[in-house]
N, C-alpha and C positions, 0 to 999 in steps of 0.2 A: 375140359382139358383140351389142349392143343393136339393135333394129330397130323400125320402125313397123308397126302392123297397120292395114290399111284394110279395112273391111267394108261391102259394098253389099248390102243386103237386097232380094231380088226377091220381090215379092208376087204369088202365083199367082192370087189371085181378082180383082185389078184389073189386073194387068200392069205396075204401076208399080215403080219402084226407089227406094230411099232410101240415101243415104250416111250412115253413122254417123260420129261424130267419131274421128279417128285416135287410136290408143292406143299408147303406147310400151311395148314388151315389153323388160324389163330382163334382161340376161344376168347371169351370176355371176362374170364374169372380173374379176380385179384389174388387168388390162391394158387395160380399156376405160374411157375417161374419163366415160361416161355410166352406168356400172354402180354400184349401190349398194355394191359391194365394192371400188371404186377407192379406194385409200388417199388420205386428206386431205393427207398430206404430200407426195404426188406432185404436183409443179407444174412449169410451164415453167421452163427450156427442156428438162430431161430428160424430162418427161412427153410432150412432142411427139415425141421420138425413140423412146420405149419403149412408148407406149400408143396404142391405136387412137383416132383423132380424128374418126371418122365412124360413122354408123349403116350397118348392112347394107341391101341392097335390101329394100324393104317387102314384108311378107306381104300378099297380097290374097285375100279371100274373098268369094264371092257365094253365100250360102245362099239356098235357095228356101223362102219362108215361106208356109204355107197359111193365108192370111188377106189382109186389105186394108191398104194403106198408111195413115199417119196422116192425110193430106189426105182420103182417101176416108172414113175413119172420122168425121172432123169433118163432112164434107158429109152423111153419112148421118144423124148425130145432130141437125144443124141442120134437116134436112128433116123429121125426125120431130117436132121441136118446133113446126113451123109447122102441122102437121096436128092 
């Protein structure tokens, strides 16, 4: 079944975290209404009985990034321009 992937990058050099936009991860099932393989001819009411009508629980990742967040990057570049 299709699911959403939520990624929250943790930046090790500044300690901040940023959420990336959710991404839909498509499955290959013909019995999932969100799948690209779901037949176009499959429609309610039979689709509601035979096919999954919801996404699975979202995947959640928090990778540690050896760097600084975008806000700190902007702050550092603007302070350099002033000097």
